[in-house]
C-alpha positions in Angstrom: 72.1 181.5 8.2 72.9 178.4 9.9 73.6 178.5 13.7 76.9 177.0 14.5 76.4 173.2 15.6 78.4 170.2 16.4 76.8 167.6 13.6 79.0 164.5 14.5 81.3 163.6 17.5 83.6 160.4 16.3 86.6 158.6 18.2 88.5 155.7 17.1 90.6 153.0 18.8 93.3 153.7 16.3 93.1 155.0 12.7 90.6 156.0 10.5 87.7 156.3 10.2 86.4 157.5 13.8 82.9 156.4 14.5 80.0 158.2 15.7 79.4 158.6 19.4 76.5 160.1 21.1 78.6 161.7 23.8 81.9 161.9 25.2 83.9 163.7 27.9 86.5 166.0 26.2 89.7 166.8 28.4 93.1 168.0 27.8 94.3 164.5 27.1 91.5 164.4 24.4 88.1 162.7 23.6 87.3 160.1 25.7 87.3 156.7 24.0 89.8 158.1 21.1 93.2 157.0 20.5 95.9 157.6 18.0 98.5 155.0 17.1 101.3 157.3 16.3 101.6 159.5 19.3 104.7 161.3 18.1 102.4 162.8 15.4 99.0 162.6 16.8 97.3 163.9 19.9 98.9 165.6 22.9 97.8 168.8 24.8 97.9 170.9 21.9 96.1 168.4 19.6 93.5 167.1 21.8 90.9 167.8 19.4 90.6 167.7 15.4 88.1 169.6 13.6 86.4 169.4 10.3 83.4 170.8 8.7 80.3 169.5 6.8 80.8 172.4 4.5 84.3 171.2 3.6 83.2 167.4 3.2 80.5 168.8 0.8 83.1 170.6 -1.1 85.3 167.3 -1.5 82.1 165.2 -2.5 81.2 168.1 -5.3 84.7 167.1 -6.7 83.7 163.2 -6.8 85.7 162.4 -3.6 83.5 159.8 -2.0 84.0 160.7 1.8 81.7 161.2 4.8 82.2 162.8 8.5 84.7 160.7 10.2 86.4 159.4 7.6 89.3 162.3 7.6 89.9 161.4 11.4 88.3 164.3 12.9 86.8 164.4 16.3 84.3 167.3 15.9 82.1 167.6 12.7 81.1 171.3 12.6 78.2 173.0 10.5 77.9 176.5 10.2 81.5 177.8 11.2 83.8 179.1 8.5 86.7 177.1 9.3 88.9 179.3 7.3 87.8 182.3 9.4 89.5 180.8 12.4 93.0 181.1 13.3 95.3 180.0 16.5 93.7 181.5 19.5 89.9 181.3 18.4 88.0 179.6 21.3 85.0 177.8 20.8 82.5 176.8 23.4 81.1 173.2 22.6 78.4 171.8 24.9 80.3 171.7 28.3 83.9 172.2 27.2 86.1 175.2 25.7 88.7 174.6 23.2 91.3 176.7 21.6 92.5 176.5 17.8 96.3 175.7 17.9 97.2 175.1 14.6 95.9 173.9 10.9 95.8 170.2 10.8 98.6 168.8 8.7 97.3 166.1 6.0 98.7 163.0 6.7 99.4 160.3 3.8 97.0 158.1 5.5 94.3 159.9 3.9 95.0 158.5 0.8 93.1 155.4 1.7 90.0 157.3 0.8 91.2 159.0 -2.6 94.6 158.6 -4.4 96.4 162.0 -3.2 93.8 163.0 -1.0 96.2 164.7 1.5 97.6 166.9 -1.3 93.7 167.6 -2.2 92.8 169.0 1.0 95.8 171.1 1.7 94.4 174.7 2.6 91.1 172.9 3.9 92.6 170.2 6.0 90.5 171.5 9.5 92.2 172.4 12.6 93.7 170.8 15.7 92.7 172.2 19.4 93.9 172.2 22.7 91.1 171.7 25.8 90.8 174.8 28.0 87.8 173.8 29.9 87.0 169.8 30.0 83.6 168.8 29.5 81.0 166.5 27.9 79.9 167.2 24.5 77.1 165.7 22.2 76.2 166.2 18.6 73.5 168.7 18.2 75.4 170.8 20.8 75.6 174.6 19.8 79.2 176.2 19.0 80.0 179.7 20.3 83.2 181.1 18.6 84.9 183.7 20.6 87.7 186.0 19.4 91.2 185.1 19.4 93.1 185.2 22.8 95.1 188.6 23.1 98.5 186.2 24.0 98.0 184.6 20.4 97.4 187.8 18.5 100.5 189.0 19.8 102.5 185.9 18.8 101.2 186.3 15.4 102.3 190.1 14.7 
């Protein structure tokens, strides 16, 4: 079994792809150096970090879709975490920060730049959005610890 790891940290001055960086400070405002052009839809306190996984990229590549980490606009690319097993309220400790999953990432039509209809193809495997609980610095190679859902989130889902 692979230990959960942050394999890539990515930022952009706007748009996709996001480019790899060696480290960044992550705060409730998002990942340092990252910016989204449409702030009404992207970013904000409950959408400060976007996650996607190496495993989901591998699925897309096996279907002939030529995408690589950062292409889909995520900040954190992970390995060893079943993103399908996460739900709102799960907390992840990554480097010096703690994030909490808030919502499934809604695929944007801008993803079609990589493959016609990609935004529809990744429904159900589009990653997560998260808010920052504890600010801190993260680096590729940092271990990721997955915690349980917060009690208040479980109550909201019932």
